[in-house]
C-alpha positions, 0 to 999 in steps of 0.5 A, a space after each residue: 255724374 262723371 263722364 264714363 270712358 269707353 274701353 279704347 280710350 281707357 286703355 290708351 290712357 293707361 298705356 300712356 301713363 304706364 310709359 311715363 312711370 316706367 321709363 326712368 332712363 329718358 331725358 328730362 325733355 322727353 319726360 316733360 313732353 310725355 307729362 304734357 301729353 298726359 296732361 292734355 288728355 286729362 279732359 277725359 278722366 272722371 275728375 274733370 267732366 266734359 260740359 254737356 251744354 255743347 252736346 244739347 240738340 237744337 230745339 227745332 231738331 227733327 229725328 230722321 226716324 220720326 216725322 214731326 208732329 203737332 205737339 212736342 214729345 213731352 206734351 203728347 201721348 204719341 204711341 197711344 194715339 197711334 195704337 188707337 188709330 191702328 186698332 180702329 182701322 184694323 179691327 172690324 168688331 169692337 164691344 164697349 163696356 163701362 166698368 166701375 172700379 174693378 180691382 186687379 183681382 176682379 179683372 183677372 177673374 173676368 179675363 180668366 172666365 172670358 178665356 175659358 168661354 172662348 176656348 169652348 168655341 169650336 175651331 173653324 172648319 175648311 171651306 169649299 175651296 179647302 182653306 181653313 180660316 184662322 182661329 181668332 180665339 187667342 187674338 181677342 183682347 179686353 183692354 181699358 181705354 183712355 177715353 179722351 185719346 180714343 175719342 181723338 183717334 175716332 175723330 181722326 179715323 172718320 174725318 181725316 183722309 190722308 190721300 186728300 192732302 197728299 198733293 200738298 207740298 211739304 205736308 205730312 199726312 200721318 196721324 200725328 201731323 199738324 195737318 191731321 190736327 188742324 183737320 179734326 180741330 175745325 170739323 163739324 161733327 155730324 150726328 149720323 156719322 160713325 163718330 157722332 154715334 159712337 162718342 156718347 158710348 165712350 164717356 167715363 171709364 170704358 173698356 173695349 173687347 176687340 175681335 180681329 174678324 167678325 165671328 158671330 160664334 165668338 161674339 155669342 160666347 162673349 155675350 154669354 159671359 159678359 152680358 148674359 140675356 136668356 134665352 138667346 145668350 144664357 149664362 153658363 151653368 154652375 155645374 158646367 163652369 163653377 168658376 163663373 160663380 166665384 164671388 170675385 168673378 161675379 163682382 167683376 161681371 156686375 161692374 161691367 155694362 155693355 153699352 154698344 159696339 162698332 162692327 164694320 165701321 158701323 155703330 150698333 146698340 145692344 140689340 144690334 150686337 145681340 142680333 149679330 151674335 145670334 146669326 146661326 152658322 156665322 157668316 157662312 150661315 148669313 151668306 146661305 140665308 142671303 142666297 136662299 132669300 134671293 132664290 126665293 125672291 126670284 122664284 116668287 117673281 117668276 111665279 108671279 110673272 107666269 101667273 099673269 101671263 097665264 091669266 092673260 092667255 086664258 082671258 084672250 082664249 075665252 074671248 076668242 071662243 066667245 067671238 067664234 060662237 057669236 059669228 057661228 050663230 051661237 054654235 061652237 066651232 066643233 058643232 059647225 064642223 060636224 054639221 058641215 061633214 054630215 
């Protein structure tokens, strides 16, 4: 492909050519000089392309805007891995679904009904301090995962700690660095860790539903559509939502299976996910239940301590009365006082 010239170079060459063709009164020497000057600039014309071998960057060249990574750019999926690690660090609630050969039309129908179910969630109200929480309805997304890259991202997030390698000289500590690659390569996976519990869930075709914050109300709305289980999470009625019973949508829902979730860096099975979705009143309701539990426990402890103290006082009082009667010859203290007065 011939080399393209910039506008400045093209205009300068055109002016030089025009001067050589229009100046017929110049001497042959000047004409020869102009001709030689024009000939020296023929390297920039389209007829004689510049060889690109001299413009090739060295193999060890590192772009200033991108740190070096463990693999060459043509051999890795850097952007995908970065997006997965960022998603795992910033997303407190994720649901995992196994999908089986959903078509594009079925995916569209599933996402349509999901948006309709989330739109029915009441907007957040202002708290006691007057601040209104952000509505996360538009930020909830359903996406298909590349399970191999997602598994590597989970391992990096769980086992690679950049601050532990920050003191090393000339050591990059980003997610694509050689330090991270060597760290996860030699790690021993513990079955009780988050990665050890989540790795069996991300086998085969998997889709993830991400929430920017833990909202039991939105989670309950999602479960009613994607994984209904009456009576806690019943599917919408045909009269209320006829689009849910569309044959294409029903075909897509049948091919989605809830396998678990990741909530606040902890792995939950289906029962755990449904328990979080069944919290009445959301996180505020859970906090109210916790406060009530603490108050009830404190009241019970106070009552128990008071009961023991009262029992001890009554026992000591009864023993004191018994000793006084024995010392007075079987008479009570009041009777002895009356006889003394008489």
